[in-house]
DSSP file (Angstrom, degrees, kcal/mol; ACC not computed):
  #  RESIDUE AA STRUCTURE BP1 BP2  ACC     N-H-->O    O-->H-N    N-H-->O    O-->H-N    TCO  KAPPA ALPHA  PHI   PSI    X-CA   Y-CA   Z-CA
    1    1 A M              0   0    0      0, 0.0     2,-0.2     0, 0.0     4,-0.0   0.000 360.0 360.0 360.0 127.5   -5.5   35.3  -14.8
    2    2 A T        +     0   0    0      9,-0.1    11,-0.1     2,-0.1     0, 0.0  -0.760 360.0  45.8-127.0 176.8   -9.2   36.0  -15.0
    3    3 A G  S    S+     0   0    0      9,-0.4    11,-0.1    -2,-0.2     6,-0.0  -0.412 103.4   0.2  85.0-166.7  -11.7   36.5  -17.8
    4    4 A P  S    S-     0   0    0      0, 0.0     5,-0.1     0, 0.0     3,-0.1  -0.264  70.5-155.4 -60.0 140.3  -12.0   34.3  -20.8
    5    5 A Q    >   -     0   0    0      4,-2.7     3,-2.2    94,-0.2     4,-0.3  -0.624  38.6 -63.2-108.9 168.8   -9.5   31.4  -20.9
    6    6 A P  G >  S+     0   0    0      0, 0.0     3,-0.6     0, 0.0    -1,-0.2  -0.258 127.5  29.0 -51.5 136.9   -8.1   29.5  -23.8
    7    7 A G  G 3  S-     0   0    0      1,-0.2    91,-0.0    -3,-0.1     0, 0.0   0.464 127.2 -84.1  87.4   1.4  -11.0   27.7  -25.5
    8    8 A G  G <  S+     0   0    0     -3,-2.2    -1,-0.2     1,-0.2     3,-0.1   0.534  80.1 151.3  82.0   5.4  -13.5   30.4  -24.5
    9    9 A A    <   -     0   0    0     -3,-0.6    -4,-2.7    -4,-0.3    -1,-0.2  -0.442  52.7-102.4 -70.4 145.4  -14.2   28.9  -21.0
   10   10 A P        -     0   0    0      0, 0.0    89,-0.2     0, 0.0    -1,-0.1  -0.367  33.3-129.0 -67.0 146.2  -15.2   31.5  -18.4
   11   11 A G    >   -     0   0    0      1,-0.2     3,-2.2    87,-0.1     4,-0.5  -0.341  47.4 -63.6 -83.4 173.6  -12.5   32.6  -15.9
   12   12 A P  T 3  S+     0   0    0      0, 0.0    -9,-0.4     0, 0.0    -1,-0.2  -0.363 126.6  10.5 -60.4 134.0  -13.1   32.6  -12.2
   13   13 A G  T 3  S+     0   0    0      2,-0.1   -11,-0.0    -3,-0.1    -2,-0.0   0.372  95.9 114.3  81.6  -6.3  -15.8   35.1  -11.3
   14   14 A A  S <  S+     0   0    0     -3,-2.2    -1,-0.1     1,-0.3   -12,-0.0   0.860  90.5  10.7 -69.2 -35.3  -16.7   35.6  -15.0
   15   15 A A  S >  S-     0   0    0     -4,-0.5     3,-2.3    -5,-0.0    -1,-0.3  -0.619  80.3-148.9-145.3  80.7  -20.2   34.1  -14.7
   16   16 A P  T 3  S+     0   0    0      0, 0.0     7,-0.1     0, 0.0     0, 0.0  -0.213  86.2  12.8 -53.7 135.1  -21.3   33.5  -11.1
   17   17 A G  T 3  S+     0   0    0      6,-0.3     6,-0.3     1,-0.1     7,-0.1   0.567  90.4 120.4  77.0   8.2  -23.6   30.5  -10.9
   18   18 A A    <   +     0   0    0     -3,-2.3    83,-0.1     5,-0.2    -1,-0.1   0.596  40.4 113.6 -82.0  -8.9  -22.7   29.4  -14.4
   19   19 A G  S  > S-     0   0    0     -4,-0.2     4,-0.9     1,-0.1     3,-0.3  -0.277  72.8-128.6 -62.8 148.2  -21.4   26.0  -13.2
   20   20 A G  T  4 S+     0   0    0     82,-0.3     2,-0.6     4,-0.3    -1,-0.1   0.737  99.6  53.5 -71.0 -22.7  -23.4   23.0  -14.2
   21   21 A L  T >4 S-     0   0    0      3,-0.5     3,-1.6     1,-0.1    -1,-0.2  -0.742 136.4 -58.4-117.8  81.8  -23.7   21.6  -10.7
   22   22 A S  T 34 S-     0   0    0     -2,-0.6    -2,-0.2     1,-0.3    -4,-0.1   0.863 110.3 -44.5  50.9  44.6  -25.1   24.3   -8.5
   23   23 A G  T 3< S+     0   0    0     -4,-0.9    50,-0.5    -6,-0.3    -1,-0.3   0.525  98.3 145.3  83.1   5.6  -22.3   26.8   -9.2
   24   24 A L  E <   -A   72   0A   0     -3,-1.6    78,-1.7    48,-0.1    -3,-0.5  -0.471  32.2-154.0 -74.9 151.3  -19.5   24.3   -8.9
   25   25 A V  E     -AB  71 101A   0     46,-2.8    46,-1.8    76,-0.3     2,-0.5  -0.787  12.3-133.6-123.0 165.1  -16.5   24.8  -11.2
   26   26 A R  E     -AB  70 100A   0     74,-3.2    74,-1.8    -2,-0.3     2,-0.5  -0.987  17.3-163.7-120.1 122.4  -13.8   22.7  -12.7
   27   27 A L  E     -AB  69  99A   0     42,-3.2    42,-2.7    -2,-0.5     2,-0.5  -0.914   3.8-171.9-102.0 127.4  -10.2   24.0  -12.6
   28   28 A T  E     -AB  68  98A   0     70,-2.6    70,-2.0    -2,-0.5     2,-0.4  -0.991  11.2-179.7-116.4 125.0   -7.7   22.5  -14.9
   29   29 A A  E     -AB  67  97A   0     38,-3.1    38,-3.1    -2,-0.5     2,-0.6  -0.986  19.9-155.6-129.5 132.4   -4.1   23.6  -14.3
   30   30 A W  E     -AB  66  96A   0     66,-2.8    66,-2.4    -2,-0.4     2,-0.5  -0.938  17.4-157.8-106.3 119.7   -0.9   22.6  -16.0
   31   31 A V  E     -AB  65  95A   0     34,-3.2    34,-2.0    -2,-0.6     2,-0.3  -0.871   7.5-166.8-107.5 122.7    2.1   23.1  -13.8
   32   32 A E  E     + B   0  94A   0     62,-3.1    61,-2.9    -2,-0.5    62,-1.4  -0.776  43.2  56.2-107.8 151.5    5.5   23.5  -15.3
   33   33 A G  E    S- B   0  92A   0     -2,-0.3     2,-1.3    59,-0.3    59,-0.2  -0.937 106.5 -24.6 133.7-154.1    8.9   23.4  -13.6
   34   34 A R  E    S+ B   0  91A   0     57,-2.0    57,-1.8    -2,-0.3    30,-0.1  -0.720  86.1 130.4 -93.2  85.3   10.6   20.7  -11.4
   35   35 A V        +     0   0    0     -2,-1.3     2,-0.4    28,-0.5     6,-0.3   0.315  41.5  83.2-124.7   4.4    7.4   19.1  -10.3
   36   36 A Q  S    S+     0   0    0     -3,-0.2    29,-0.0     1,-0.2    28,-0.0  -0.924  95.5  14.4-112.2 139.8    7.9   15.4  -10.9
   37   37 A G  S    S+     0   0    0     -2,-0.4    -1,-0.2     1,-0.0    53,-0.1   0.665 104.2  90.1  78.0  17.0    9.7   13.1   -8.5
   38   38 A V  S    S-     0   0    0     -3,-0.3    52,-0.2    51,-0.1    -2,-0.1   0.256 107.0 -96.3-127.3   9.8    9.5   15.7   -5.6
   39   39 A G  S  > S+     0   0    0     50,-0.1     4,-2.2    -4,-0.1     5,-0.1   0.632  80.6 135.5  83.8  14.4    6.2   14.8   -3.9
   40   40 A F  H  >  +     0   0    0     -5,-0.2     4,-2.7     2,-0.2     5,-0.2   0.926  68.6  48.5 -64.9 -46.6    4.3   17.5   -5.8
   41   41 A R  H  > S+     0   0    0     -6,-0.3     4,-2.7     1,-0.2    -1,-0.2   0.900 112.2  49.9 -62.6 -40.3    1.2   15.3   -6.7
   42   42 A W  H  > S+     0   0    0      2,-0.2     4,-2.4     1,-0.2    -1,-0.2   0.917 111.1  49.8 -61.2 -43.5    1.0   14.2   -3.1
   43   43 A W  H  X S+     0   0    0     -4,-2.2     4,-2.4     2,-0.2    -2,-0.2   0.920 111.1  48.7 -61.5 -45.5    1.2   17.8   -1.9
   44   44 A V  H  X S+     0   0    0     -4,-2.7     4,-2.9     1,-0.2     5,-0.2   0.932 110.4  51.2 -60.4 -46.2   -1.5   18.8   -4.4
   45   45 A R  H  X S+     0   0    0     -4,-2.7     4,-2.5     1,-0.2    -1,-0.2   0.921 110.3  49.3 -57.8 -45.3   -3.8   16.0   -3.2
   46   46 A S  H  X S+     0   0    0     -4,-2.4     4,-2.1     1,-0.2    -1,-0.2   0.920 113.2  45.8 -61.3 -45.4   -3.3   17.0    0.4
   47   47 A R  H  X S+     0   0    0     -4,-2.4     4,-1.5     2,-0.2    -2,-0.2   0.908 112.9  50.5 -65.2 -41.5   -4.2   20.7   -0.3
   48   48 A A  H  <>S+     0   0    0     -4,-2.9     5,-2.7     1,-0.2     4,-0.4   0.912 110.6  48.6 -63.5 -42.8   -7.2   19.7   -2.4
   49   49 A L  H ><5S+     0   0    0     -4,-2.5     3,-1.1     1,-0.2    -1,-0.2   0.890 107.5  55.4 -65.8 -38.3   -8.6   17.4    0.3
   50   50 A E  H 3<5S+     0   0    0     -4,-2.1    -1,-0.2     1,-0.3    -2,-0.2   0.858 110.8  46.6 -58.1 -34.6   -8.1   20.1    2.9
   51   51 A L  T 3<5S-     0   0    0     -4,-1.5    -1,-0.3    -5,-0.1    -2,-0.2   0.463 117.0-115.0 -88.2  -3.0  -10.2   22.4    0.7
   52   52 A G  T < 5 +     0   0    0     -3,-1.1     2,-0.2    -4,-0.4    -3,-0.2   0.777  65.7 145.6  76.0  26.8  -12.9   19.7    0.1
   53   53 A L      < -     0   0    0     -5,-2.7     2,-0.3    -6,-0.1    -1,-0.2  -0.624  39.2-145.2 -96.8 155.0  -12.2   19.4   -3.6
   54   54 A S  E     +C   70   0A   0     16,-2.0    16,-2.9    -2,-0.2     2,-0.3  -0.849  46.7  84.4-111.6 155.2  -12.4   16.3   -5.8
   55   55 A G  E     -Cd  69 109A   0     53,-2.7    55,-2.0    -2,-0.3     2,-0.3  -0.999  60.6 -79.3 157.4-153.7  -10.1   15.6   -8.7
   56   56 A V  E     -Cd  68 110A   0     12,-2.3    12,-2.8    -2,-0.3     2,-0.4  -0.995  12.2-156.4-152.6 146.3   -6.8   14.3   -9.9
   57   57 A A  E     +Cd  67 111A   0     53,-2.1    55,-2.5    -2,-0.3     2,-0.4  -0.995  28.2 175.1-124.5 123.3   -3.1   15.2  -10.2
   58   58 A E  E     -C   66   0A   0      8,-2.7     8,-2.9    -2,-0.4     2,-0.2  -0.981  31.5-118.9-136.6 143.6   -1.2   13.4  -12.8
   59   59 A N  E     -C   65   0A   0     -2,-0.4     6,-0.2     6,-0.2     5,-0.0  -0.534  28.3-148.3 -72.2 140.1    2.3   13.4  -14.3
   60   60 A L    >   -     0   0    0      4,-2.9     3,-2.0    -2,-0.2    -1,-0.0  -0.821  23.4-115.7-106.4 152.2    2.5   14.2  -18.0
   61   61 A P  T 3  S+     0   0    0      0, 0.0    -1,-0.1     0, 0.0     4,-0.0   0.750 112.6  61.6 -58.5 -24.7    5.2   12.8  -20.3
   62   62 A D  T 3  S-     0   0    0      2,-0.1     3,-0.1     1,-0.0    -3,-0.0   0.376 123.3 -98.6 -86.3   6.4    6.6   16.3  -21.0
   63   63 A G  S <  S+     0   0    0     -3,-2.0   -28,-0.5     1,-0.4   -27,-0.1   0.310  87.0 116.7  97.9  -8.8    7.5   16.8  -17.3
   64   64 A R        -     0   0    0    -32,-0.1    -4,-2.9   -30,-0.1     2,-0.4  -0.407  59.4-131.3 -84.5 167.3    4.4   18.9  -16.3
   65   65 A V  E     -AC  31  59A   0    -34,-2.0   -34,-3.2    -6,-0.2     2,-0.5  -0.987  14.5-149.0-117.1 131.1    1.8   17.9  -13.8
   66   66 A K  E     -AC  30  58A   0     -8,-2.9    -8,-2.7    -2,-0.4     2,-0.5  -0.879  12.5-167.1-100.0 128.0   -1.9   18.3  -14.8
   67   67 A V  E     -AC  29  57A   0    -38,-3.1   -38,-3.1    -2,-0.5     2,-0.5  -0.970   6.9-176.4-117.3 125.6   -4.3   19.1  -11.9
   68   68 A V  E     +AC  28  56A   0    -12,-2.8   -12,-2.3    -2,-0.5     2,-0.4  -0.990  12.3 171.9-120.3 124.0   -8.0   18.8  -12.4
   69   69 A A  E     -AC  27  55A   0    -42,-2.7   -42,-3.2    -2,-0.5     2,-0.4  -0.994  13.8-165.4-136.3 139.8  -10.2   19.9   -9.4
   70   70 A E  E     +AC  26  54A   0    -16,-2.9   -16,-2.0    -2,-0.4   -44,-0.2  -0.961  38.6  83.3-124.2 143.4  -13.9   20.4   -9.0
   71   71 A G  E    S-A   25   0A   0    -46,-1.8   -46,-2.8    -2,-0.4    31,-0.1  -0.973  78.9 -12.4 161.1-165.4  -15.7   22.2   -6.2
   72   72 A P  E >>  -A   24   0A   0      0, 0.0     4,-2.1     0, 0.0     3,-0.5  -0.314  64.4-120.5 -60.2 143.3  -16.9   25.7   -5.1
   73   73 A E  H 3> S+     0   0    0    -50,-0.5     4,-2.6     1,-0.2     5,-0.2   0.879 110.0  53.8 -55.4 -44.2  -15.2   28.4   -7.1
   74   74 A D  H 3> S+     0   0    0      1,-0.2     4,-1.7     2,-0.2    -1,-0.2   0.860 110.2  47.7 -63.4 -33.8  -13.6   30.1   -4.1
   75   75 A R  H <> S+     0   0    0     -3,-0.5     4,-2.1     2,-0.2    -1,-0.2   0.863 111.2  49.8 -75.4 -35.4  -11.9   26.8   -3.0
   76   76 A C  H  X S+     0   0    0     -4,-2.1     4,-2.3     2,-0.2    -2,-0.2   0.893 110.0  51.8 -66.9 -39.0  -10.7   26.1   -6.5
   77   77 A Q  H  X S+     0   0    0     -4,-2.6     4,-2.4    -5,-0.2    -2,-0.2   0.894 108.2  52.0 -62.8 -38.6   -9.2   29.6   -6.7
   78   78 A E  H  X S+     0   0    0     -4,-1.7     4,-2.3     2,-0.2    -2,-0.2   0.908 107.9  50.8 -64.8 -41.6   -7.5   29.0   -3.3
   79   79 A L  H  X S+     0   0    0     -4,-2.1     4,-2.4     2,-0.2    -2,-0.2   0.930 109.8  50.8 -60.8 -43.4   -5.9   25.8   -4.7
   80   80 A L  H  X S+     0   0    0     -4,-2.3     4,-2.0     1,-0.2    -2,-0.2   0.922 108.6  51.6 -59.9 -44.2   -4.7   27.8   -7.7
   81   81 A R  H  X S+     0   0    0     -4,-2.4     4,-0.9     1,-0.2    -1,-0.2   0.903 110.5  49.1 -58.4 -40.8   -3.2   30.4   -5.4
   82   82 A R  H  < S+     0   0    0     -4,-2.3     5,-0.4     1,-0.2     4,-0.3   0.878 108.1  53.1 -68.4 -36.6   -1.4   27.6   -3.5
   83   83 A L  H  < S+     0   0    0     -4,-2.4     3,-0.3     1,-0.2    -1,-0.2   0.877 118.2  37.2 -62.6 -36.2   -0.1   26.1   -6.8
   84   84 A Q  H  < S+     0   0    0     -4,-2.0    -1,-0.2    -5,-0.2    -2,-0.2   0.544  97.5  89.6 -88.8  -9.3    1.3   29.5   -7.7
   85   85 A G  S  < S-     0   0    0     -4,-0.9    -1,-0.2    -3,-0.3    -2,-0.1   0.536  90.4-120.4 -79.1 -10.6    2.4   30.5   -4.2
   86   86 A G  S    S+     0   0    0     -3,-0.3    -1,-0.1    -4,-0.3    -3,-0.1   0.388  87.7 100.8  91.9  -7.0    5.9   29.1   -3.9
   87   87 A G        +     0   0    0     -5,-0.4    -4,-0.1     2,-0.0    -3,-0.1   0.180  57.7 110.9 -96.6  18.9    5.3   26.8   -1.0
   88   88 A T  S    S-     0   0    0     -5,-0.1     4,-0.1     1,-0.1     2,-0.1  -0.466  78.1 -97.3 -88.0 159.7    5.1   23.7   -3.1
   89   89 A P  S    S+     0   0    0      0, 0.0     2,-0.1     0, 0.0    -1,-0.1  -0.443  95.3   7.4 -66.2 152.6    7.6   20.9   -3.3
   90   90 A G  S    S-     0   0    0    -52,-0.2     2,-0.4    -2,-0.1   -55,-0.2  -0.455 110.5 -56.6  75.7-147.0   10.1   21.2   -6.2
   91   91 A L  E     -B   34   0A   0    -57,-1.8   -57,-2.0    -2,-0.1     2,-0.6  -0.933  41.0-155.4-141.8 112.8   10.0   24.4   -8.2
   92   92 A V  E     +B   33   0A   0     -2,-0.4   -59,-0.3   -59,-0.2     3,-0.1  -0.785  17.3 171.0 -89.2 122.7    7.0   25.8  -10.0
   93   93 A R  E     -     0   0A   0    -61,-2.9     2,-0.3    -2,-0.6   -60,-0.2   0.758  65.5  -0.1 -98.5 -32.8    7.9   28.0  -12.9
   94   94 A R  E     -B   32   0A   0    -62,-1.4   -62,-3.1     2,-0.0     2,-0.4  -0.983  52.1-158.1-160.0 143.2    4.5   28.5  -14.5
   95   95 A V  E     -B   31   0A   0     -2,-0.3     2,-0.5   -64,-0.2   -64,-0.2  -0.990   9.2-165.8-126.7 122.8    0.9   27.5  -14.1
   96   96 A T  E     -B   30   0A   0    -66,-2.4   -66,-2.8    -2,-0.4     2,-0.3  -0.916  16.5-164.0-105.8 133.0   -1.5   27.7  -17.0
   97   97 A E  E     -B   29   0A   0     -2,-0.5     2,-0.3   -68,-0.2   -68,-0.2  -0.828  18.0-172.6-122.0 155.1   -5.2   27.5  -16.0
   98   98 A R  E     -B   28   0A   0    -70,-2.0   -70,-2.6    -2,-0.3     2,-0.4  -0.984  12.9-154.6-142.2 138.7   -8.5   26.8  -17.7
   99   99 A W  E     +B   27   0A   0     -2,-0.3     2,-0.3   -72,-0.2   -72,-0.2  -0.888  22.5 151.0-116.4 144.1  -12.0   27.1  -16.0
  100  100 A A  E     -B   26   0A   0    -74,-1.8   -74,-3.2    -2,-0.4     2,-0.2  -0.940  50.4 -73.5-155.2 173.3  -15.2   25.4  -16.9
  101  101 A A  E     -B   25   0A   0     -2,-0.3   -76,-0.3   -76,-0.2   -82,-0.1  -0.504  59.0-100.9 -70.9 145.2  -18.4   24.2  -15.3
  102  102 A A        -     0   0    0    -78,-1.7   -82,-0.3    -2,-0.2   -76,-0.1  -0.349  25.3-160.7 -65.3 148.2  -18.0   21.1  -13.1
  103  103 A T        -     0   0    0    -78,-0.1    -1,-0.1   -83,-0.1   -77,-0.0   0.639  27.0-132.2-102.5 -20.3  -19.1   17.8  -14.6
  104  104 A G  S    S+     0   0    0    -83,-0.1    -2,-0.1     1,-0.0   -34,-0.0   0.583  73.5 118.9  78.5   9.6  -19.5   15.9  -11.3
  105  105 A S        +     0   0    0      2,-0.0     2,-0.4     0, 0.0   -50,-0.1   0.519  53.3  83.3 -86.5  -4.8  -17.5   13.0  -12.8
  106  106 A L        -     0   0    0    -52,-0.1     2,-0.4   -50,-0.0   -52,-0.1  -0.825  52.4-177.8-105.4 137.1  -14.8   13.2  -10.1
  107  107 A T        -     0   0    0     -2,-0.4   -52,-0.1   -52,-0.1     3,-0.1  -0.998  58.0 -15.0-130.8 138.7  -14.9   11.6   -6.7
  108  108 A G  S    S-     0   0    0     -2,-0.4   -53,-2.7     1,-0.1     2,-0.4  -0.187  88.7 -82.6  65.7-167.2  -12.2   11.9   -4.1
  109  109 A F  E     -d   55   0A   0    -55,-0.3     2,-0.3   -40,-0.1   -53,-0.2  -0.969  50.9-177.4-139.1 123.2   -8.8   13.2   -5.1
  110  110 A V  E     -d   56   0A   0    -55,-2.0   -53,-2.1    -2,-0.4     2,-0.4  -0.779  21.9-134.2-122.0 161.2   -6.2   10.8   -6.7
  111  111 A E  E      d   57   0A   0     -2,-0.3   -53,-0.2   -55,-0.2   -69,-0.0  -0.926 360.0 360.0-110.0 138.2   -2.7   10.8   -7.9
  112  112 A R              0   0    0    -55,-2.5   -54,-0.2    -2,-0.4    -1,-0.1   0.318 360.0 360.0-125.6 360.0   -1.8    9.2  -11.2
């Protein structure tokens, strides 16, 4: 999904260089399916660190996993592709995304 996202945030590629920190972006993704209790957050953390991203993957009470990642747009897009790609632990049924400018408030990548 590209272009405007819910809440009016720009989609990937919508405004090059619009990120608040030298073109860095923030991806927030809500992942639905069988994604809790299967090593999914650990898998996300590993992929994000491979890509040099900072952020968090956390279980939500409704069974989804929320992923927040900041870094260069192309690397965040790659993480999104991997989340949607079918090679994840468990079973991903749907990924909803939102894009925004990076805030710089995240360091490392953690699981909650």
